[in-house]
Structure formats: C-alpha cells, structure tokens
VOGU-3710 file (C-alpha; in Angstrom, 3 decimals, decimal comma):
1> mtnqrldipa> 111,305/77,481/85,614  114,929/76,943/84,673  115,718/75,110/87,913  112,642/72,935/87,539  113,627/71,970/84,008  117,123/71,035/85,190  115,666/68,851/87,964  113,759/66,626/85,551  116,702/65,019/83,714  118,677/64,776/86,968
11> ttaingkkht> 115,884/62,835/88,637  115,469/60,665/85,569  119,198/59,849/85,576  119,085/58,883/89,253  116,049/56,677/88,715  117,742/55,132/85,700  120,838/54,242/87,721  118,678/52,851/90,507  116,743/50,721/88,029  119,992/49,452/86,493
21> aqtfasialk> 121,371/48,545/89,930  118,167/46,707/90,870  118,187/44,810/87,592  121,806/43,783/88,080  121,076/42,774/91,679  118,138/40,614/90,608  120,236/38,924/87,925  123,091/38,348/90,391  120,714/36,866/92,975  119,108/34,530/90,449
31> aavvfwfvva> 122,496/33,480/89,071  123,780/32,681/92,576  120,704/30,552/93,321  121,001/28,681/90,002  124,718/28,125/90,633  123,920/26,669/94,074  121,265/24,372/92,610  123,541/23,087/89,834  126,413/22,334/92,215  124,065/20,735/94,757
41> aigqlmfvyy> 122,370/18,645/92,054  125,716/17,339/90,774  126,824/16,462/94,294  123,562/14,774/95,196  123,450/12,745/91,991  126,996/11,576/92,759  125,703/10,431/96,148  122,792/8,592/94,494  125,143/6,871/92,051  127,283/5,771/94,985
51> llflygaaaa> 124,254/4,343/96,811  122,997/2,504/93,740  126,430/1,222/92,726  127,388/-0,049/96,175  124,114/-1,045/97,838  121,967/-1,625/94,752  124,459/-4,054/93,260  124,869/-5,789/96,630  121,091/-6,158/96,976  120,869/-7,655/93,472
61> rgdwlvlnkv> 123,487/-10,226/94,475  121,932/-10,798/97,887  125,240/-9,810/99,478  123,930/-7,857/102,469  127,268/-8,066/104,282  128,404/-5,182/102,077  126,476/-2,947/104,484  129,078/-3,678/107,151  131,832/-2,103/105,053  130,514/1,378/105,751
71> mphgyipgds> 128,149/0,847/108,710  129,267/-0,446/112,114  125,764/-1,850/112,658  124,896/-2,550/109,039  123,684/-6,096/108,499  123,071/-8,186/111,622  121,945/-11,798/110,995  118,639/-12,496/112,699  117,724/-8,847/113,214  114,965/-8,677/110,613
81> agnfaivmhi> 113,458/-5,392/111,818  116,813/-3,640/112,020  118,001/-4,925/108,645  114,719/-3,859/107,054  115,100/-0,369/108,554  118,607/-0,105/107,089  117,483/-1,171/103,610  114,492/1,171/103,657  116,685/4,033/104,858  119,041/3,577/101,895
91> flaviivigg> 116,315/2,954/99,315  114,287/5,971/100,404  117,407/8,154/100,371  117,571/7,657/96,596  113,913/8,633/96,213  114,380/11,680/98,440  117,380/13,000/96,511  115,921/12,487/93,028  112,392/13,486/93,996  113,618/16,563/95,830
101> liqlipmvrq> 115,623/17,782/92,861  112,604/17,360/90,597  110,482/19,431/92,982  112,963/22,307/92,783  112,744/22,646/88,990  110,317/25,513/88,197  109,556/24,117/84,740  108,144/20,925/86,277  105,922/22,909/88,615  104,678/25,159/85,804
111> rapalhrwng> 104,286/22,713/82,913  103,574/19,464/84,727  101,622/20,391/87,882  100,220/16,866/88,264  103,747/15,414/88,323  104,746/18,080/90,823  101,858/17,185/93,130  102,315/13,412/92,987  106,081/13,616/93,252  105,614/15,895/96,254
121> rvfllavctt> 103,370/13,331/97,938  105,903/10,556/97,361  108,681/12,815/98,629  106,658/13,695/101,739  105,960/10,048/102,522  109,584/9,076/101,899  111,112/11,718/104,184  108,715/10,935/107,038  109,312/7,189/106,717  113,087/7,437/106,506
131> slaglymlwi> 113,184/9,763/109,512  111,382/7,129/111,567  113,748/4,439/110,286  116,671/6,679/111,203  115,395/7,178/114,747  114,946/3,424/115,126  118,507/2,765/114,003  119,809/5,549/116,216  118,134/4,844/119,541  117,126/1,165/119,384
141> rgsvgdlpqh> 119,503/-0,619/117,051  122,545/1,472/117,913  124,790/3,733/115,900  128,183/5,419/115,996  128,683/8,736/117,735  127,841/10,062/121,166  124,801/11,588/122,839  125,173/15,138/121,386  125,301/13,686/117,870  122,251/11,534/118,526
151> lgstfgalli> 120,384/14,544/119,862  121,356/16,531/116,773  120,041/13,798/114,474  116,845/13,523/116,516  116,400/17,276/116,286  116,738/16,975/112,516  114,047/14,274/112,405  111,674/16,512/114,375  112,359/19,354/111,940  111,487/17,034/109,062
161> wlcaimalrh> 108,099/16,277/110,591  107,435/19,934/111,379  108,284/21,093/107,852  106,351/18,204/106,296  103,210/19,002/108,279  103,415/22,716/107,502  104,117/22,145/103,791  101,148/19,771/103,511  98,867/22,035/105,513  99,490/25,077/103,327
171> alarqlvvhr> 99,282/23,021/100,120  95,822/21,763/101,101  94,794/25,324/101,945  96,048/26,463/98,508  98,397/28,936/100,178  101,040/28,176/97,584  103,573/30,890/98,435  103,769/29,790/102,067  103,653/26,140/100,987  106,713/26,587/98,766
181> rwalrlylva> 108,689/28,137/101,592  107,951/25,226/103,895  108,653/22,777/101,054  112,096/24,353/100,581  112,757/24,043/104,301  111,684/20,402/104,136  114,003/19,757/101,200  116,992/21,109/103,122  116,365/19,254/106,393  115,566/16,045/104,475
191> navwfyrigl> 119,055/16,219/102,948  120,812/16,711/106,285  122,738/13,451/105,872  124,196/14,740/102,614  125,052/18,132/104,134  126,729/16,316/107,034  129,025/14,394/104,709  130,102/17,307/102,558  130,437/19,540/105,616  132,668/17,003/107,310
201> mfwillnhgp> 134,864/16,551/104,244  135,155/20,315/103,761  136,321/20,605/107,380  138,863/17,796/106,946  140,257/19,328/103,750  140,385/22,759/105,354  142,390/21,418/108,300  144,444/18,905/106,265  143,045/16,067/108,355  140,646/15,343/111,221
211> agfdpdtftg> 140,386/18,278/113,634  138,274/18,453/116,747  137,192/14,814/116,669  138,564/11,295/117,024  138,216/9,397/113,710  138,398/6,052/115,527  135,587/6,622/118,027  133,898/9,197/115,796  133,297/11,552/118,702  134,352/15,094/119,454
221> ptlsvlsfaq> 133,093/18,701/119,488  133,368/19,098/115,711  130,929/16,255/115,107  128,616/17,471/117,867  128,404/20,907/116,246  128,044/19,415/112,777  125,136/17,221/113,889  123,118/20,385/114,521  124,682/22,513/111,783  123,632/19,986/109,120
231> tllplavlev> 120,083/21,328/109,441  120,418/24,741/111,077  123,033/26,215/108,733  121,156/25,487/105,469  117,926/26,692/107,084  119,594/29,920/108,246  120,849/30,645/104,727  117,374/29,952/103,333  115,725/32,303/105,840  118,159/35,062/104,894
241> yfavqrrdna> 117,291/34,403/101,242  113,581/34,805/102,007  114,315/38,091/103,788  116,426/39,337/100,870  113,629/38,488/98,434  111,208/40,643/100,412  113,550/43,644/100,341  113,898/45,554/97,098  117,435/46,620/97,980  120,147/46,219/95,352
251> vvriafaagl> 123,058/46,338/97,801  121,525/43,692/100,060  120,778/41,398/97,133  124,248/41,716/95,662  125,829/41,090/99,067  123,742/37,958/99,594  124,485/36,729/96,061  128,221/37,112/96,738  127,908/35,282/100,051  125,908/32,458/98,491
261> fvltvamgvg> 128,509/32,145/95,748  131,250/31,693/98,373  129,157/29,126/100,275  128,502/27,243/97,045  132,221/27,075/96,274  132,799/25,716/99,789  130,020/23,193/99,178  131,735/22,175/95,937  134,977/21,591/97,817  133,091/19,412/100,303
271> ifgalmgmwl> 131,482/17,454/97,468  134,882/16,836/95,898  136,224/15,701/99,266  133,284/13,326/99,789  133,710/11,928/96,286  137,415/11,272/96,699  137,430/10,318/100,379  134,101/8,570/100,949  132,397/7,418/97,776  134,954/6,434/95,130
281> pkm> 137,146/4,332/97,467  134,147/2,115/98,294  132,897/1,689/94,729
//
C-alpha cells in the first residue's frame, strides 16, 4: 500500500510536467506562426505600395513607358495583347497580396464568413488569371532568364492551378479542414514572385553581392535553383508544419517553432534587401 501511495504523486508530477511542456510547445508554435505572418504581411504590403506608387501613378498619368524601367519587355508600342497582359499581371498582383492576407486572418473567417467566401472567390480568379498572363509573357512575349528559369516559373503556374482546383473542390464539398490546407498551399505558390525577390536579395546580402549568376544576362545556377525554390521551399515548410500539428509532441513542436523563427528572420533580411535594393530606388 505504501508503494502504491508513493506512485500516485510521482505520476501526477510527471503528467504535470508533460502538460506544462505541451502547453509551452503549443504557445511557441503559435507565436512562431504569428511572427511569420506579421513579417510576411509587412513585406508584402511594402511590395503592394511599391506597385501602386510606381505603376499606379504611371497608369494615372498614362505614362506606360515606366514599365520599361524595370521590365526588359515592359511596354511595347503596338503590342496590345502583350501590354494588356503586363497591366493585368501587375493589377492582379495587388489583389492577390491584399486578398491573400485577408484570407489568412482567422477573425475574418470566423466573424465575417461571407467576406471570407467572396474574397476567396476573387482571390481564386485572380491567381488563375495572372498565372495565364504570366505564361503568355514568358513563352510568347518573351522574358529575361534562361530555359531552367522559365521551366521553374511554368511549374509554379501549374502548382497554382492544382492548388486552386483542390481548394475549390474541397470547399464545395464542405471539407473545410482539407480545403484550408489546400488554400494555404495556394496562397504560398501564388506569392512565388514575392518569395523569389526576397530570396534573391537575401542571397545577395549573404554573399555581399551577386553569387552564382550573371546580373547582366540574369542567368546562372542560383537563379535556376531559385526559380523552383520559390514554390517548393515554402510548400515544404508548410507540409512540415501540417505534420507537426498532427503530432502531439512537445519537442517536435518547439524544434519546428525555433526553425520557423530562424527562417522568418532570414525572410525579414530578404525583405529589407528588396526594399533597399529593388523597391525604394525606383520609387
């Protein structure tokens, strides 16, 4: 009887420590995700401001030649279809960034479900349309880069369509948990252009200049890898996050939270580099 009585508080203490560790792990995981979202939102809103300031102001003035300051095949007189594709690509990018951020806010989904649904439909239409415009500019109108980069961008467009179809399919079937996972995947691949820019600037800052590519021809192994990594790396992190969520393991959750924190800091460095090296100089 004595041994049994001594076992009870010992077991309770162990369970208490385990519960405390799990609680801390859950808080750490949530904090890391919120930190990522805040940093990403700031960086993406900076990108939107840049687009509106540079291209929006130029459109208001009718000065379409501004497109040629940052695009080798920006505005081409007489090419109505190509110029329209460029304008739509830029305009829809603003909708995708703002609409995507709204979709990620839980409060909107919980308290304004109608807004969430309609915003999701607009977002879905925008990402599918801009992916088609991007493919047109890439393969028909012409763009910078080489074949591996074009294949990477095409791969990203196919991922957009796959994720869009799956997100819509599960939403219509009211399979909301699965729908949200595919919607998150869609959000990440739809922002591949943004990930490409901050990834490139992080790499340049890390190496104190261009490394592994020619800045004049904009070709090289670094850009070839980045053209695929812009979609695959964010998706890989998301899939690990899904796996961590399914496991009630404090150590695994804390480890992932720490890793996500490091990746978010790196993302912040890339955002700062894009702001100082890409966006502000052209505004």
